[in-house]
N, C-alpha and C positions, 0 to 999 in steps of 0.2 A: 579787164584790168581791175585789180583789187583797189579798194578805196585807200589802201595804205601803200600804194606804189607797186607792191608785189604781194603774193599770197602770204598770210601770216605764218604759215608753216615754214616758209623760206626765211623769214625774219628770225624765227625761233631756232631753226637749224643752224643758220649762220652765227647766231649768238652763242649757241652751244659749242660749235667748233672754234669760235673766236675766244672762248674762255681759256683754252689751252690747258685744261685740267681734266683728269680722268672722270671725276664725278661732279655733279652740280645739282643744285636745288632749283625749284621754280622761281624763287625770288631772285636768284643770281641771273637767271635768264631774263626776268622782267627788267632788272636794272640794266643789263647789257642792251636789250632791245630799246629801252627808253633813252639810252645815250644818243641815239640817232632818230628814234621814232617814238617820242613821248605821247603821241596821240593815240597809240594803240592801247585799249583798256587793259588794265592789269588782269582782270578776270578772263579776258580772251586769251592772253599769253599763257596764263596758268593752265587754262583748259587745254590748250594745244600741247603743252608739255606732257600732260597726263595722257591725252589722246594718242600722241605719237609714241607711246610706250605700250604696246599691245598686252604686255604682261601685268600692267597696272590694273587692279580690280575695277577702277572707275572708268577705264578706257572703253568699256563696253557701251557706255552712253553715247559714244561718238563713232559709230561703225564705219562711216565713210572715210574719215581720216585715219582711223585705226588700221583699215585695210590698205589704203593707198600711201600713207606716210608713216609707216611704223619704223621710224629711224632710231628710236631710243629704246632702252631697256630700263625697267625700274629695279633699282638695287636694294630697295627697302630703306626705312628710316627717312623718307622724304628725299632720297638721293636718286639721280638718274645718270646714265651714261650713254654715249653715242655708240651704236652698233658698228662693228668693224666694216661691214659691207652694207651699203644701202643702195636701193634702186629707186630713182625718181620717175614717177609716172606723170606725164603731162596731163593738163586738164584745162577746161575752159574757165576764163575769168568770171563769167556770170555765175557759174556753179560755186566757185570759191567764195564769192560775195555772200551767197546764200548760206554756205557753211559757216562763215565768220559770224553772221548775224545769229545763226542757230546756237553757236557756242556761247555767245553773250547771254542769249535768252535762257539757254539750258542751265547755265551755272547760277544765274540770278534766280531762276525759277526754283531750282533745287534748294537753295538756301532759304527762299521764301516758304517752301513747303516744310522744310525742317523747322523753321520758326513757328509756323502754324501748328504743327504737330506738338511741339514742346509746350506751347501755350494752352493746348487742350488739356494737358496734364503736366504742369511744370514740376510736380513732385516726382516725376520720373527722372528728373535731373538730380534732385536732392529732396529728401523728406523735409517738409516744413516750409518750402519755398512758396512764394506767392508773387504775382506780377505787381509792380509798383502801382499804387493807387488804383487797384482793381482792374488793371489792364492798360493803363496809359503809359506803361513802361515799354511798350513795343515801339521800336524805332525811335527811342528817346533821343531828342536833339541836345547836343552839347556843342561847345564852340569848335571842337576839333573834329566833329562828325556826328554820326548817328549810332547810338548803342543799339544792337539788335534787340536785346531784352534787358530791361532794368528790373530787378526783383528785390524782394526783402526776404531774409531767411528767418528761421524760428527764433533767433536771438535778437531780431530787429535790425541786423546789419544790412547794408546795401550790397547787392550782388550784381556786378556787371557781367552779362553773358554775351559772348561773341561767338558767332556761328560761321563755319567754313565748310563748304560742300566737299572740298578735296583735302589736300595736305596743307596744314597750317604751318607757316614759316615763323622764324624768329621775329619778323616784322609785325606779326599779329600780336605778339607779346608787348611790343612797344606801343601798339595801338590801344590795347586793353589797359596798360598802365597809365596812358594819357587820359583815357576815359575815367579810370578810377580816381585819378588826381583831381579831375574836374568835379566829380560827384562829391569827393571829400571836401572840396573848397566851397561848393555851392549848396549842397543839400544835407550832407551827413552830419554836420555839427560834431558832436562827441561820439557818434556811432561809427562803428568799423565799416570799412569798405573792402570787399573781396572781388576776385575775378574768376570766371570760369570760361575756358575756351573749349567749345565742342567742335570736333572735326572728324573727318574720316581717318586721317592719319596726321602725324606730327614730324617735323624735321628734327634731326638729332640736335641741332643747335637750340631749337625751342625747348626740347626736353631737358637739355643740360641747363639752360638759363632758368627755366621755371623751377628746377629742383632746388635753386637757391632762394626761392621765395615761398613763404609760408601762407601767403594770402592769394595765390593763384593756383587753380586746379585745372588739369587737362582731362577731358572726357572724350572717348571715342564713341561714335555712334555706329550702329549696325543697321543696315537696311532690312526691313521686314515688309512683306507684301500681304495685304488683305484682299480677299476676293468677294465679289458680290454678283449673284446670278441675275442676269437680265431676262425678264419674262416677256 
């Protein structure tokens, strides 16, 4: 038995069919699932949505769910839809619990790795950037949460950097704007405050909303593997 009453993929599938619309975004599934199951972590739900769409590039990170629960198709622009025909394969609850734990760990780990990589050379994001106070900007605490990276640009402005391993939704923009407001209130003084969202992909709503803002940029990351010979 799953710790959430039933496997998370079932919660996600029921939420998708319960929306009664052709396409949906991960944040819509998160909101629907949280109506009755708020204890399921957002990162777990989001990861399942991606994993259940075998044609999504990031689903390769979840081979078990990709193979057994490929109920969705990725439509692009952060949107998904339910396949016309799906086949449900039964499985043991113990295995499902392990998969759920791996989802949470994998998503958190990937964002942590991305954060570490960026901090090794933050100028790969933008020329002239530097971590706030020589590195203390990592996981910078504010009242509304933790900023992944707080940086200073070449003009001396504060830059709030938010990282998402998968598709960033419009909710991420609200999160970044809240962080920016707090930095403006507590640290910036007369200096400007900007935001940068780094993600694998972005929802259409986020792209449209951010296009109306001059102080928030969207950056897509691309995975690149380096190899080291073991002797």
